[in-house]
C-alpha positions in Angstrom: -0.3 -0.1 0.0 2.6 2.3 0.6 4.3 1.5 -2.3 1.4 2.4 -4.4 1.3 5.8 -2.9 4.9 6.5 -3.2 4.3 5.1 -6.5 1.9 7.3 -7.5 2.7 10.5 -5.6 6.2 9.5 -8.2 3.8 10.0 -10.5 1.9 13.1 -10.1 5.4 14.1 -9.2 6.8 13.3 -12.3 3.0 14.8 -13.9 4.0 17.8 -12.6 7.5 17.9 -13.8 6.5 17.2 -16.5 3.1 20.3 -17.0 6.2 22.5 -15.1 8.5 21.5 -18.0 6.3 21.9 -20.0 4.7 25.3 -19.3 8.5 27.0 -18.9 8.6 25.3 -22.5 5.3 27.0 -23.9 6.4 30.6 -21.7 10.0 29.7 -23.1 8.5 29.8 -27.3 6.1 32.2 -26.3 8.7 34.5 -25.0 11.4 34.2 -27.7 8.5 34.7 -30.2 7.2 38.1 -28.8 11.0 39.1 -29.0 10.8 38.6 -32.7 7.7 40.1 -32.5 9.2 43.1 -30.8 12.0 43.0 -33.0 10.2 43.0 -36.2 8.4 46.0 -35.0 11.1 47.6 -34.0 12.2 47.2 -37.6 8.8 48.0 -39.4 9.2 51.4 -37.4 12.6 52.0 -38.1 11.7 51.9 -41.9 8.8 54.1 -41.1 10.6 56.5 -39.8 13.4 56.4 -42.3 10.0 56.9 -44.9 8.9 59.5 -43.1 12.3 60.7 -42.9 12.5 60.6 -46.8 9.2 61.7 -47.4 10.3 65.3 -45.1 13.3 65.2 -46.9 10.9 65.1 -50.2 8.6 67.2 -49.3 11.6 70.1 -48.2 12.9 69.1 -51.7 9.4 70.2 -53.5 9.3 73.1 -51.4 12.6 74.6 -52.0 12.0 73.5 -56.1 8.4 75.6 -55.6 10.2 78.6 -54.0 12.9 78.2 -57.0 10.2 77.8 -59.6 8.3 81.1 -57.6 11.9 82.9 -57.5 12.1 82.0 -61.6 8.9 83.3 -62.3 9.3 86.8 -60.3 12.7 87.2 -61.5 11.2 86.1 -65.6 8.0 88.6 -64.7 10.5 90.9 -63.5 12.4 90.5 -67.1 9.7 90.6 -69.2 8.3 94.1 -67.4 11.8 95.4 -67.5 12.4 94.6 -71.1 8.4 95.7 -72.0 10.0 99.2 -70.3 12.8 99.3 -72.2 11.2 98.6 -75.4 8.5 101.3 -74.8 11.1 103.9 -74.3 13.2 102.6 -77.3 10.0 103.1 -79.1 8.9 106.5 -77.5 12.7 107.4 -78.1 13.0 105.6 -81.9 10.0 107.4 -82.5 11.0 111.1 -81.6 14.1 110.4 -83.2 12.7 109.1 -86.8 9.9 112.0 -86.8 12.3 114.5 -87.2 14.2 112.7 -89.8 11.0 111.3 -91.7 9.8 115.4 -91.8 12.7 116.1 -93.5 13.2 113.4 -95.5 9.6 114.5 -96.8 10.9 118.1 -97.0 14.1 117.4 -99.1 11.7 115.1 -101.6 9.0 117.5 -101.6 12.4 120.3 -102.8 14.1 117.6 -105.1 10.6 117.3 -106.6 10.1 120.5 -107.3 13.0 121.4 -108.3 12.8 118.4 -111.1 9.5 119.9 -112.4 11.3 123.2 -112.4 14.2 122.4 -114.5 12.0 119.9 -116.6 9.3 122.5 -117.7 12.5 124.7 -118.4 13.8 122.1 -120.6 11.0 121.1 -122.2 10.4 125.6 -122.9 14.3 125.2 -124.2 12.9 122.4 -126.2 10.4 123.9 -127.6 12.3 127.7 -128.2 15.1 125.1 -130.3 12.9 123.8 -132.3 11.0 126.8 -133.3 14.3 127.9 -133.7 15.5 124.9 -136.4 12.0 124.8 -138.0 12.4 128.9 -138.4 16.1 128.3 -139.6 15.2 125.1 -141.3 12.4 126.9 -143.4 14.2 129.9 -143.9 17.4 127.7 -145.4 14.3 125.9 -147.9 12.8 128.6 -148.7 15.9 130.1 -149.9 16.9 126.9 -152.0 13.5 126.7 -153.3 14.4 130.5 -154.4 17.9 130.0 -155.9 16.5 126.9 -157.8 13.5 128.8 -159.2 15.4 131.2 -160.6 17.9 128.9 -161.8 14.9 126.9 -163.3 13.2 130.1 -164.9 17.1 130.9 -166.6 17.2 127.0 -167.8 13.3 128.0 -169.2 14.6 130.9 -170.8 17.6 129.2 -172.5 15.4 126.1 -173.4 12.7 128.6 -174.7 15.4 130.0 -177.0 16.9 126.9 -178.1 13.1 125.4 -178.7 12.4 128.3 -180.6 16.0 128.0 -182.8 16.5 125.7 -185.1 19.1 123.1 -183.8 22.8 124.0 -185.3 23.9 121.5 -187.1 28.0 120.3 -185.8 30.5 118.5 -184.0 29.8 116.1 -181.5 28.3 118.1 -177.9 31.3 118.5 -175.5 32.2 120.5 -171.9 29.2 120.2 -170.2 27.1 117.7 -171.9 30.5 115.3 -171.0 29.3 111.8 -170.8 26.5 111.7 -173.6 26.3 109.9 -176.8 25.4 112.0 -179.7 24.0 110.0 -182.4 23.3 112.4 -184.5 24.0 115.8 -185.9 22.5 117.8 -183.6 24.0 119.8 -180.7 22.2 118.1 -177.3 24.3 119.9 -175.1 21.6 122.1 -173.6 18.8 119.3 -173.4 21.0 117.4 -171.6 22.4 120.6 -168.9 18.3 120.9 -168.5 17.6 117.2 -168.1 20.8 117.4 -165.1 19.3 120.2 -163.9 15.9 119.0 -163.5 17.3 115.4 -162.3 19.6 117.4 -159.9 16.3 119.9 -158.2 14.3 116.6 -158.1 16.9 115.0 -155.7 17.3 118.4 -153.8 13.5 118.9 -153.2 12.2 115.3 -152.6 12.0 114.9 -149.1 10.9 118.4 -148.6 7.6 118.7 -147.2 4.9 119.9 -149.1 4.3 123.0 -147.0 7.0 124.5 -147.3 7.2 127.7 -149.2 7.1 127.7 -153.0 7.7 124.1 -153.2 4.4 122.9 -154.9 5.2 125.5 -157.7 8.5 124.5 -158.2 8.0 121.0 -158.7 5.3 122.0 -161.2 7.5 124.2 -163.0 10.6 121.1 -163.5 7.0 119.3 -164.5 6.4 121.5 -167.4 9.8 121.9 -168.5 10.5 118.0 -168.2 7.3 118.1 -170.7 8.8 120.9 -172.9 12.1 118.4 -173.4 9.3 115.8 -174.4 7.8 117.6 -177.0 11.4 118.1 -178.5 11.9 114.2 -178.3 14.1 114.6 -175.1 13.3 111.7 -172.0 14.6 111.6 -169.0 14.5 108.2 -168.1 14.3 106.6 -164.8 16.0 103.6 -163.6 15.8 104.1 -159.5 14.6 100.0 -158.9 15.3 98.8 -162.1 17.4 95.2 -161.9 21.0 95.8 -163.1 22.0 93.1 -165.6 25.1 92.5 -167.3 25.4 94.2 -170.9 23.2 97.3 -169.2 24.7 100.6 -171.1 25.2 102.5 -167.7 28.9 103.6 -165.6 27.5 101.8 -162.3 29.4 101.8 -159.2 28.4 98.9 -157.0 28.3 99.4 -152.9 27.0 96.8 -150.2 23.8 96.0 -150.2 22.1 97.0 -146.9 18.8 94.5 -147.0 19.9 91.1 -147.3 16.4 89.7 -148.3 17.2 89.2 -152.1 20.5 88.8 -153.6 19.1 90.9 -157.1 21.7 93.7 -158.2 19.2 96.5 -158.2 19.6 100.2 -159.1 19.6 102.3 -155.8 20.7 105.8 -156.9 20.9 107.8 -160.1 24.4 110.5 -160.1 23.6 111.3 -163.7 20.1 110.3 -165.5 20.3 108.6 -168.8 18.4 111.2 -171.3 17.6 109.4 -174.8 16.1 111.4 -178.1 13.7 110.3 -180.2 14.5 107.0 -178.3 18.1 106.7 -178.9 20.3 107.2 -175.8 22.7 110.4 -175.8 23.6 110.7 -172.4 24.6 107.2 -170.8 23.5 106.8 -167.1 25.5 107.1 -163.7 24.3 104.7 -161.2 24.9 103.5 -157.8 24.3 99.5 -157.7 23.3 97.8 -154.5 25.3 93.8 -154.5 25.5 91.5 -152.2 29.2 90.3 -151.6 28.0 87.2 -149.3 
């Protein structure tokens, strides 16, 4: 019995010791877990504090950047205001400076334009006066030439009237003023040839005189009548201007370069001495100028 009690007590002791040992292990385990949690909590707390410090630093940086941005904006605005003020001042100064120059330029232009107008009017007046003088001088020269030619023509007409009224003398071939004549009979063609030469010369001289020139119409009519009287006596002044020159043509020719290259024909462009025929027979050979292409 006593042994059973001892055994029972022993088991109870063992159980109590085991329970105590188990409780201590559990508490120890619980204690260890609490330490780990505390350490983890401390680490989390440290991380949170670190994040708070980082956030605070970033906020400080943001505030610094914001302050710098505000300062830059203020500086830019100040610079813009200063530039605008300087521009307005420069514009005002430029306007103040340019206006007098602009007015001066306008005045100079007005003076120059006035001077040009005055000079132009004077030049036109001088040109008009010069043209009047030239026209007056030209008219005077033309009138004098026409008067001289008319006087000479009257003398030729008197000589011709005397010649026509007198039977022509028989004799030697024409000489002297009738140089270049080719007499084919016994008549003296000296005076008719001289009259024909004068008619040709006068017509060339008055060819380009204006119709309104004083005495020009009367002179032309007189030349026409004198030529008609020559024709009545059997004499003819042959017009060769514009005629084609061919080899064998009985003329004294002088060749000159052609200005107009549209044709290769050789053409008589000027008559220096006219051809005179008597009853269809040449009594004076023409002296002409022929235009010829040399290419």
